[in-house]
Every structure is written in structure tokens, then in C-alpha cells.
C-alpha positions as MATLAB code, in Angstrom:
seq = 'MNDLAKRAADNLRLVREKKPLVHNITNYVVMNYTANALLAMGASPVMAHAQNEVEEMVSLAGSLVQNIGTLTDDWIASMISAGKKANQLGKPVILDPVGSGATTLRTNSAKKIINETKLSVIRGNASEILSLRDENSATKGVDSLHSVDEAADTASSLAKELNTTLAVTGVVDLVTDGARVIRVLNGHKLMEFVTGTGCTATTAIGAFLAVDKDPVTAAATALAYFGLAGEKAALKATAPGSFMIAMLDALYEITPEVLEKESRFTI';
ca = [
      -1.345   26.668    8.147;
      -2.730   29.205   10.596;
      -0.416   31.824    9.218;
      -1.696   31.248    5.681;
      -5.287   31.261    6.802;
      -4.718   34.585    8.567;
      -2.954   35.888    5.441;
      -6.006   34.945    3.404;
      -8.315   36.834    5.730;
      -6.016   39.866    5.715;
      -5.791   39.867    1.930;
      -9.582   39.729    1.498;
      -9.981   42.502    4.037;
      -7.447   44.653    2.190;
      -9.118   44.058   -1.181;
     -12.425   45.245    0.273;
     -10.827   48.278    1.946;
      -8.648   49.382   -0.974;
     -10.861   48.271   -3.878;
      -7.938   47.936   -6.259;
      -8.458   48.435   -9.953;
      -7.653   45.187  -11.780;
      -6.931   45.734  -15.502;
      -8.014   42.704  -17.517;
      -6.996   41.944  -21.080;
      -9.139   38.864  -21.230;
     -11.385   36.838  -23.521;
     -14.877   37.490  -24.820;
     -16.284   34.375  -23.154;
     -15.566   35.507  -19.590;
     -15.484   39.329  -19.667;
     -18.867   39.840  -18.008;
     -18.562   37.084  -15.411;
     -15.040   37.954  -14.318;
     -16.023   41.619  -14.036;
     -18.929   40.701  -11.821;
     -16.757   38.350   -9.795;
     -14.223   41.104   -9.142;
     -17.007   43.435   -8.033;
     -18.336   40.706   -5.732;
     -14.921   40.277   -4.191;
     -14.685   43.992   -3.472;
     -12.232   44.949   -6.269;
     -12.829   47.201   -9.282;
     -12.600   45.704  -12.759;
     -11.711   47.241  -16.093;
     -11.606   45.390  -19.365;
      -9.434   47.284  -21.839;
      -7.483   45.732  -24.753;
      -7.048   48.502  -27.366;
      -3.382   49.055  -28.109;
      -3.760   52.832  -27.910;
      -4.991   52.856  -24.294;
      -3.588   49.859  -22.430;
      -0.468   51.556  -21.209;
      -2.482   54.459  -19.859;
      -5.039   52.140  -18.277;
      -2.494   49.896  -16.580;
      -0.878   52.998  -15.116;
      -4.105   53.387  -13.079;
      -4.371   49.777  -12.005;
      -3.181   47.799   -9.024;
      -2.479   44.715  -11.175;
      -2.730   43.457  -14.732;
      -4.352   40.140  -15.720;
      -3.637   38.769  -19.213;
      -5.739   35.970  -20.661;
      -5.282   34.404  -24.138;
      -8.631   32.647  -24.331;
      -9.912   34.393  -27.520;
      -6.604   35.195  -29.112;
      -5.665   37.625  -31.862;
      -2.321   39.071  -32.909;
      -3.497   42.600  -31.926;
      -4.399   41.404  -28.434;
      -1.015   39.806  -27.973;
       0.609   43.081  -28.981;
      -1.591   44.866  -26.440;
      -0.713   42.392  -23.712;
       3.000   42.880  -24.304;
       2.724   46.653  -24.332;
       0.620   46.637  -21.155;
       2.941   44.110  -19.529;
       6.050   46.118  -20.214;
       4.380   49.270  -18.889;
       3.287   47.416  -15.753;
       6.880   46.187  -15.320;
       8.200   49.720  -15.555;
       5.717   50.787  -12.906;
       6.376   47.849  -10.624;
       2.801   46.522  -10.934;
       2.165   42.747  -10.774;
       1.285   40.951  -14.006;
      -0.621   37.632  -14.100;
      -0.870   35.399  -17.188;
      -3.593   32.850  -17.898;
      -2.290   30.772  -20.824;
      -5.732   29.438  -21.783;
      -5.455   26.435  -24.117;
      -1.675   26.659  -24.424;
      -0.584   23.354  -25.897;
      -3.754   23.000  -27.960;
      -2.536   25.046  -30.969;
       0.735   26.521  -32.099;
      -0.679   30.047  -31.931;
      -1.646   29.727  -28.289;
       1.521   27.999  -27.180;
       3.827   30.407  -28.985;
       1.832   33.452  -27.861;
       2.032   32.369  -24.217;
       5.800   31.838  -24.548;
       6.198   35.248  -26.291;
       4.429   37.045  -23.435;
       6.589   35.132  -20.897;
       9.783   36.016  -22.787;
       8.978   39.674  -23.230;
       7.427   40.628  -19.910;
       8.157   39.891  -16.249;
       5.271   37.943  -14.774;
       4.449   37.643  -11.100;
       2.147   34.592  -11.537;
       1.207   32.233  -14.263;
      -2.067   30.444  -13.543;
      -3.185   27.488  -15.630;
      -4.356   23.871  -15.513;
      -1.778   21.097  -15.487;
      -1.697   20.647  -19.258;
      -1.339   24.365  -19.964;
       1.574   24.604  -17.546;
       3.252   21.518  -18.983;
       2.964   22.943  -22.493;
       5.150   25.931  -21.508;
       8.016   23.446  -21.070;
       7.223   20.293  -23.057;
       6.468   20.675  -26.759;
       4.998   17.173  -26.778;
       2.452   17.944  -24.097;
      -1.074   18.532  -25.471;
      -4.377   19.787  -24.138;
      -7.974   19.044  -25.227;
      -9.076   22.602  -26.051;
      -8.900   24.377  -22.713;
      -9.503   21.250  -20.607;
      -6.603   19.572  -18.863;
      -5.465   16.080  -19.821;
      -3.048   15.900  -16.899;
      -3.359   15.989  -13.117;
      -1.835   18.627  -10.886;
       0.530   16.003   -9.433;
       1.808   15.169  -12.952;
       2.749   18.824  -13.403;
       4.207   19.381   -9.921;
       7.877   18.689  -10.747;
       7.760   20.645  -13.967;
       6.006   23.564  -12.268;
       8.735   23.711   -9.611;
      11.603   23.679  -12.054;
       9.833   25.969  -14.515;
       9.090   28.529  -11.779;
      12.848   28.704  -11.027;
      13.721   28.921  -14.681;
      11.222   31.707  -15.397;
      11.801   33.422  -12.012;
       8.040   33.515  -11.412;
       5.288   31.814   -9.421;
       3.170   29.115  -10.986;
      -0.347   28.318   -9.840;
      -1.551   24.982  -11.167;
      -5.285   24.495  -10.583;
      -7.226   21.277  -10.400;
      -8.872   19.145   -7.753;
      -6.039   20.236   -5.454;
      -4.329   23.489   -6.481;
      -0.538   23.823   -6.341;
       1.368   27.080   -5.994;
       5.143   27.238   -6.211;
       8.007   29.646   -6.884;
      10.429   26.724   -7.128;
      11.418   26.973   -3.498;
       8.078   27.054   -1.695;
       5.178   24.704   -2.490;
       1.637   25.242   -1.188;
      -1.318   23.046   -1.970;
      -4.818   24.522   -1.645;
      -7.572   22.041   -0.787;
     -10.613   24.249   -1.152;
     -12.970   23.763   -4.125;
     -15.928   21.754   -5.443;
     -16.505   19.469   -8.456;
     -19.273   21.699   -9.855;
     -16.646   24.313  -10.631;
     -15.562   22.118  -13.572;
     -19.003   22.601  -15.228;
     -18.965   26.407  -15.426;
     -17.008   27.950  -18.304;
     -14.395   30.477  -17.260;
     -13.968   29.192  -13.722;
     -10.211   29.110  -14.158;
     -10.211   32.513  -15.772;
     -12.120   33.866  -12.782;
      -9.672   32.254  -10.372;
      -6.914   34.147  -12.234;
      -8.702   37.454  -11.697;
      -9.021   36.640   -7.984;
      -5.243   36.212   -7.912;
      -4.989   39.557   -9.629;
      -7.077   41.213   -6.920;
      -5.058   39.658   -4.120;
      -1.744   40.483   -5.791;
      -2.770   44.136   -5.759;
      -2.666   44.038   -1.952;
      -0.082   41.285   -1.234;
       3.409   41.728   -2.712;
       4.319   38.031   -2.225;
       3.087   36.192   -5.349;
       3.098   32.809   -3.595;
       0.892   33.766   -0.722;
      -1.237   36.064   -2.883;
      -1.940   33.205   -5.287;
      -2.507   30.566   -2.671;
      -4.826   32.635   -0.524;
      -6.833   33.853   -3.564;
      -7.301   30.240   -4.711;
      -8.446   29.240   -1.196;
     -10.976   32.086   -1.220;
     -12.200   31.168   -4.720;
     -12.359   27.456   -3.869;
     -14.239   28.175   -0.673;
     -16.752   30.196   -2.741;
     -17.284   27.050   -4.838;
     -17.970   25.050   -1.674;
     -20.426   27.627   -0.387;
     -22.177   27.849   -3.742;
     -22.654   24.112   -3.856;
     -24.620   24.248   -0.584;
     -27.235   26.329   -2.418;
     -27.090   25.097   -5.983;
     -26.942   21.535   -7.372;
     -26.556   22.302  -11.089;
     -24.190   24.449  -13.167;
     -26.561   27.292  -14.079;
     -27.642   28.204  -10.557;
     -24.156   27.316   -9.260;
     -22.594   29.993  -11.435;
     -24.743   32.687   -9.912;
     -24.346   31.223   -6.401;
     -20.548   31.517   -6.854;
     -20.907   35.306   -7.345;
     -23.075   35.445   -4.204;
     -20.535   33.413   -2.240;
     -17.619   35.675   -3.300;
     -19.633   38.593   -1.905;
     -20.830   36.861    1.223;
     -17.593   35.193    2.484;
     -16.127   37.277    5.273;
     -12.460   37.448    6.226;
     -13.337   35.611    9.418;
     -15.000   32.771    7.565;
     -12.134   32.572    5.116;
      -9.612   32.319    7.937;
     -11.555   29.581    9.567;
     -12.360   27.454    6.493;
      -9.387   27.894    4.099;
      -7.335   24.721    3.838;
      -3.647   24.414    2.862;
      -0.868   21.922    3.025;
       2.843   22.649    2.645;
];
């Protein structure tokens, strides 16, 4: 655990030193908040989804984050174009399959992106991850109907099948590439009451992947950092509105030293 905690501290330090550009093709609901969160972390955000610029933009970025939260066919085309360009350039690509399993469009679009691009990490709640394998699995909008433990076996086998890393977030987060499994214990229940929390966790993974080439450790340490920000925010805020702002403050205020001391993992 000490090695992972040190890796978390090193990754946060590198994000703040290198200020990587994180290219987001994300949803309207979270654009502003995730951009501010990336700035608070020390990274540099850009939100660009036009088909005639995504390949050029991703060429400048350290990582690409794809999010299907407010989905259109044009955006899917942009995601695939950007993803293929990122693959050519050896840049990490992260997918957030928001609401996959809720509608045919979302599920099929997530699977299309997975089939046509090489993904470093897929981050979703348990139901979203299950929907990528099980056609009978369903979600309630973007909320999970399943626990992380219920998705653990599927995540492990699916990670091997897709040759990627899966990050399943919930009360306890689980990160696996099919061989390694890391559980992240940081977090707070108020995070469930702020829309886009999962989307923002995905952008944190994008920032850490820009400085850490190992998708498993990048995802696990980013989720520990993000979860710890939730814990710190809850010390100052007791309701969702103020908690949302306190999260941004915590992402800015947490030092690498604090992250190393207070991140919590099990293997």
C-alpha cells in the first residue's frame, strides 16, 4: 500500500509540474465543473467536440477523455475520430460510458467506441460496466442499480477481453486490468448528491494518465485523490451545494504529502 500511496503523491506532483492538456469530449451537464476541477488539480482542460478540429486538438493533448452523457451521432463520430488519432500518437484514451444500459443508443455507442478505438481506461459505475457485457443488465438513468462487488468478476474478465483497464466506482472503487485488482477506499457519501461526480473522477484519471503510463496505477491513484477531496470537502460542507464548491477547493488544496499519507488502498 505504501508504494501506491507514494505513486499517488508522485502523480499529483507531476500533474502540477507538467500541467498536461486534457482533451475532453464530454457532456453539457459537466463541462464547466470538470474544466474547473482539472484547473484545481493543476492540469489544463480543453473542451472540443467539433469533428473538424478534434484530431488537431488531441494532437496537442496529454490524454483524451470521452464521455457519452449528452449523446448525439455527431459526437460519437468525433469521439471515434479523436480516439483513432490519439491511438496513432500513443496518447491514452479514457471512456466514461454514462448511462450505458439505460438506452440502446447509449449502450451501442459505448460498444462502438470500444470496438473502434484502443482505450486505456473505461470508468463507470457498476451497472454501466455490466451493460458492456450483459445485454440484460439495466441502469436507472445514469445511477447504478448494482454494487461494485456485483460487477467485480465481470470487470476482471471484461478487462482481459477488451485488453483495457476498468475502473468501477462506488462506495469502494475497484480498478482492474484482469490480472491486478486494486480497491480504493477514499470517498464520502455526499459525492452521490452532486451531478457529474463520476464524470469528474474520469477527468482526474485523464490527468493522471497523462503523467503515469500504467493505466491501473494511474486510475487507482486518481480515484484516491478524488475520493480524498470528497472527504476533505465534507469537513467544510454538510449539504450538496456547498459541498460541490468545497470539492474544487479540496482538489486545489490537497498536497502530494497529504495524499501519500491519507490515500487508502487494498489489493
